C-alpha positions in Angstrom: 72.5 -96.9 24.3 71.2 -99.3 26.4 70.4 -101.5 23.4 74.4 -101.0 22.2 75.1 -102.1 25.5 72.6 -105.1 25.1 73.9 -106.3 22.0 77.5 -106.3 23.0 76.8 -108.4 26.1 74.9 -110.8 23.4 77.7 -110.8 21.3 80.3 -111.3 23.8 78.4 -114.1 25.7 77.9 -115.8 22.3 81.9 -115.7 21.5 82.5 -116.8 25.0 80.3 -120.0 24.5 82.0 -120.6 20.8 85.3 -120.4 22.5 84.0 -122.8 25.1 82.4 -125.4 22.7 85.6 -125.2 20.5 87.8 -125.7 23.7 86.1 -128.9 25.3 87.9 -131.4 23.3 91.4 -129.1 23.8 93.4 -128.9 27.0 94.8 -125.5 26.0 91.6 -123.6 26.3 89.4 -124.5 29.1 86.9 -121.7 30.7 86.0 -122.3 34.2 82.4 -121.9 35.6 83.8 -119.5 37.7 85.2 -117.1 35.1 82.0 -116.9 33.2 80.3 -116.0 36.0 82.9 -113.1 37.0 82.5 -112.1 33.0 78.7 -111.6 33.5 79.4 -109.7 36.5 81.3 -107.3 34.6 78.9 -107.1 31.8 76.2 -106.4 34.3 78.4 -103.8 35.8 79.1 -102.2 32.4 75.8 -102.3 31.6 74.7 -100.4 34.8 77.7 -97.7 34.0 76.1 -97.5 30.7 72.6 -96.9 32.0 74.1 -94.0 34.2 75.9 -92.5 31.6 72.6 -92.5 29.5 70.7 -90.8 32.1 73.3 -88.0 32.6 73.3 -87.5 28.7 69.2 -87.1 29.1 69.7 -84.9 31.9 72.1 -82.9 29.9 70.0 -82.7 27.1 67.1 -81.5 29.3 69.1 -78.9 30.3 70.1 -77.7 26.8 66.6 -77.9 25.9 65.3 -75.3 28.9 68.3 -73.3 28.2 67.2 -72.9 24.9 63.8 -72.3 25.6 64.9 -69.6 28.1 66.9 -68.1 25.7 64.0 -67.9 23.3 61.8 -66.3 26.1 64.2 -63.8 26.8 65.0 -62.9 23.5 61.2 -62.3 22.8 60.9 -60.2 25.8 63.7 -58.3 24.9 62.2 -57.7 21.4 59.0 -56.6 23.0 60.9 -54.2 25.1 62.7 -52.7 22.1 59.7 -52.3 20.2 57.8 -50.6 23.1 60.8 -48.2 23.6 60.5 -47.5 19.9 57.0 -46.8 20.0 57.7 -44.6 22.7 60.4 -42.4 21.2 58.3 -42.1 18.0 55.7 -40.6 20.2 57.8 -38.2 22.2 59.3 -37.1 18.7 56.0 -36.3 17.6 54.8 -34.5 20.3 57.7 -32.6 20.5 57.8 -31.9 16.8 54.0 -30.5 17.1 55.0 -28.3 20.4 57.9 -26.8 18.2 55.4 -26.1 15.5 52.9 -24.2 17.7 55.5 -22.2 19.3 56.7 -21.2 15.9 53.3 -20.4 14.7 52.2 -18.5 18.3 51.9 -14.9 18.1 55.2 -12.6 18.6 55.5 -10.7 22.1 54.4 -7.1 21.8 57.6 -5.2 21.8 58.2 -3.0 25.2 57.3 0.6 24.7 60.4 2.7 24.9 60.4 6.3 26.5 60.2 8.7 23.5 63.2 10.9 23.3 63.4 14.4 21.7 65.4 14.6 18.6 68.7 16.6 18.2 69.2 16.5 14.5 72.1 14.1 15.1 72.3 10.4 16.1 73.1 11.7 19.9 70.6 11.9 22.9 69.3 15.3 23.7 69.0 15.9 27.3 68.2 19.0 29.4 70.6 20.7 31.9 68.6 18.6 35.1 67.7 15.0 34.3 66.8 12.0 36.1 69.9 9.5 36.3 69.3 5.8 38.0 72.7 4.7 39.5 73.5 1.4 40.6 74.2 0.8 43.5 72.0 1.6 45.1 69.5 1.4 42.2 67.9 4.8 43.0 66.9 7.4 41.1 68.5 10.9 41.7 68.3 14.3 40.2 71.5 15.5 38.3 72.9 18.3 37.2 74.6 18.4 33.5 77.7 20.2 33.3 79.6 20.4 29.9 82.3 22.0 32.0 83.1 19.3 34.2 85.7 16.9 33.0 84.4 13.9 35.2 81.2 13.2 36.7 80.8 13.5 40.0 78.4 12.0 43.2 77.6 12.9 46.6 79.2 10.9 48.9 79.6 10.6 53.0 82.0 9.2 55.4 84.6 8.4 52.6 87.3 5.8 53.9 89.6 4.2 51.6 91.1 0.7 52.7 92.9 -2.2 51.0 91.5 -5.6 50.3 93.4 -8.6 48.7 96.1 -5.9 47.5 94.1 -3.7 45.9 92.6 -0.1 46.8 88.7 0.1 47.8 86.5 2.8 49.2 83.5 2.6 51.2 81.2 5.5 51.6 77.7 6.5 52.2 74.9 7.8 49.6 71.8 9.3 50.8 68.7 8.0 49.7 67.1 11.0 47.5 64.7 13.0 49.7 65.3 10.8 52.9 67.4 10.8 55.8 68.6 7.3 55.1 72.0 6.2 53.8 73.2 3.4 51.6 76.5 2.1 52.3 78.5 1.1 49.4 82.0 -0.6 48.8 83.7 0.0 45.7 87.3 -0.6 44.0 89.1 2.6 43.6 90.0 3.4 39.7 92.3 5.9 40.5 92.7 9.1 42.3 92.2 12.8 40.7 93.5 16.2 42.1 90.7 18.7 42.2 92.0 22.8 42.8 89.0 24.4 44.9 88.2 27.7 43.1 87.8 29.6 46.4 90.9 28.4 48.2 93.3 27.2 45.3 93.8 24.3 47.4 94.1 20.7 45.9 92.2 18.1 47.0 92.7 14.3 46.3 89.4 12.4 45.5 89.0 8.7 44.6 87.7 7.7 41.3 85.0 4.7 41.1 83.0 3.3 38.4 79.2 2.9 38.7 76.4 2.1 36.3 74.4 5.0 35.2 71.0 5.5 33.2 69.9 8.4 31.4 67.0 8.0 29.3 67.6 4.8 27.4 71.4 5.0 27.8 73.0 2.6 30.5 76.6 2.3 30.7 79.4 1.9 33.4 81.5 5.2 33.8 83.5 7.0 36.4 82.2 9.1 39.1 84.5 11.0 41.7 83.5 10.7 45.1 83.1 14.3 47.2 80.8 15.5 49.9 78.3 17.6 48.1 75.8 18.5 50.8 76.1 22.0 50.4 74.9 21.8 46.6 71.3 21.5 45.4 72.3 18.3 43.2 73.7 14.9 44.5 75.0 13.9 41.1 76.7 15.5 38.7 76.9 14.6 35.3 80.3 15.5 33.2 82.2 15.0 29.7 83.3 11.7 30.4 79.5 10.6 30.1 78.2 13.2 27.6 80.9 12.8 24.7 79.9 11.3 21.7 76.7 10.1 23.4 74.6 13.5 24.5 73.6 16.6 23.4 73.0 19.1 26.2 69.7 22.0 25.8 70.6 24.0 28.7 67.1 25.9 28.2 65.1 22.7 29.2 64.9 20.0 31.9 63.8 16.4 32.5 63.2 15.9 28.4 64.9 12.1 28.5 62.6 9.9 30.7 63.9 6.9 32.0 62.2 3.3 30.6 58.4 3.3 31.6 58.3 7.6 32.4 56.8 10.0 30.1 58.5 13.3 29.5 58.2 16.0 31.7 59.7 19.0 29.8 60.3 22.4 31.7 61.7 25.2 30.0 63.1 28.6 31.1 60.9 31.5 30.7 
């Protein structure tokens, strides 16, 4: 651009000189020395401006080159980062695949030993007239009497109090720890009430019915129990037909033939 400005200045100066020479003999075209000086100054100013524009253009070109170089370096860094991530993902994939293969080839865990139960000749479990039963709550083991004549199972409960919670009927009671003097306090929703006719007095009593989880042998279910004070009886728990039905057969000549998990049968037979 500097070269073009100089060429333009030389051409303009030559043109002015030709005009000056041609107009020396004519009164209509006279160029004064002051005019030539002004033109020369204008040309110098124009050349300076063009030099400044050229410098600006060079600066912009340098900035573009720098930005291009920065972008190239950034793209290279991104490519390196992507390659590193790809390698890391491939390594994690290979390690995970190897671990899964090791797990599949590992030995299977040994089956948990189950209590050996006597066969009843049917699909039902054979139990004796007295069996161990685990009730939850409180999660303790009780000796229970098996009674095929009782409609509903029964649990020894003390200090029975019914109350209302969130518009529903609840009952609070205490269960004695088997063989101990301590008691567990339990609160359960009332499922319903039943009326029991006392054989000795022929009077009816109204008892709350709750649901408890029980376990006999390998059978674990949730069933209904009536609450009553059985402190005058030998067994805190009575198992009735609501539990026995379709599940168990009773051999009244035997006791404790349906051990809980982890126990061995300790059969007792009447003589």
